[in-house]
C-alpha positions in Angstrom: 10.1 -4.0 14.0 9.7 -6.0 11.1 9.7 -5.0 7.5 8.3 -6.8 4.7 8.7 -6.4 0.8 6.3 -7.2 -1.8 5.9 -6.6 -5.8 3.3 -7.2 -8.4 3.2 -6.3 -12.0 1.3 -2.9 -12.7 0.3 -1.3 -15.6 -1.9 1.9 -14.4 0.0 5.2 -13.8 -0.4 7.4 -10.8 -1.0 11.4 -11.3 0.4 12.1 -7.6 2.0 11.2 -4.4 -0.4 10.7 -1.5 -0.1 10.2 2.1 -2.7 9.1 4.1 -3.5 7.7 7.5 -1.2 8.0 10.8 0.8 5.5 12.9 -1.1 5.3 15.9 -2.7 2.6 17.7 -4.6 0.4 15.4 -4.1 2.5 12.5 -1.4 3.0 9.8 0.0 5.2 7.4 0.6 4.7 3.6 2.9 6.9 1.4 2.6 6.7 -2.2 5.0 7.7 -4.8 4.3 7.0 -8.5 6.4 5.3 -10.6 7.2 4.8 -14.4 8.1 1.3 -13.9 6.0 -1.8 -14.6 5.4 -2.8 -11.1 3.9 -1.8 -7.4 6.6 -2.3 -4.7 5.5 -2.2 -1.3 7.3 -2.2 2.0 5.3 -2.7 5.0 7.1 -2.0 8.7 5.4 -3.3 11.5 5.8 -4.0 14.8 3.6 -6.6 15.1 5.3 -10.1 14.6 4.0 -13.2 13.5 1.5 -11.8 10.6 3.4 -12.4 7.6 1.2 -14.4 5.9 -1.9 -12.0 6.6 -0.2 -9.5 4.9 1.0 -11.1 1.9 -2.9 -12.0 1.3 -4.3 -8.9 1.8 -1.3 -7.1 -0.1 -1.9 -9.7 -2.8 -5.6 -9.3 -3.1 -5.5 -5.6 -3.1 -3.1 -5.4 -5.7 -4.5 -7.7 -7.7 -7.2 -5.6 -8.3 -5.6 -2.2 -8.2 -2.3 -2.3 -10.5 -0.8 1.0 -10.0 2.6 1.7 -10.9 4.1 3.2 -7.7 6.7 2.4 -4.7 4.4 2.3 -1.8 5.6 2.3 2.3 3.0 1.2 4.9 3.9 1.8 8.5 2.0 -0.2 10.7 0.9 0.2 14.6 -1.5 -2.8 14.7 -4.2 -2.4 12.2 -6.6 -4.7 11.1 -6.8 -6.2 7.6 -9.9 -4.1 6.7 -8.0 -0.9 7.9 -5.0 -1.9 5.6 -7.4 -1.9 2.4 -9.4 1.2 3.3 -6.0 3.1 3.7 -4.6 1.8 0.5 -7.9 2.3 -1.2 -7.5 6.2 0.2 -4.4 6.6 -0.8 -5.0 5.7 -4.5 -7.9 7.9 -4.3 -5.9 10.8 -3.3 -3.5 10.2 -6.0 -6.3 11.0 -8.0 -6.9 7.4 -9.0 -5.3 6.9 -12.4 -4.2 9.3 -15.0 -6.6 9.3 -17.8 -5.5 7.6 -20.8 
């Protein structure tokens, strides 16, 4: 099992916690907890080794666009980059996107 940690600046508050996806063949689950801190902290746990650079690029691309203030846990079981982006987007949607300012 490999664990990767990422952190990005963030400015958008989330309204609610979210849980999307399942840990199963070719899929992953995403758990989102809103935070008041000015960052997004992402922890990725995966059984697939050797994909650190791919994970970094996918997570970085997503959170450069979606600056959600949150702690996010991703539990992977061989998901493709497209599935990772889809699940992250679903998690933000379930969190009711961002609180209205």
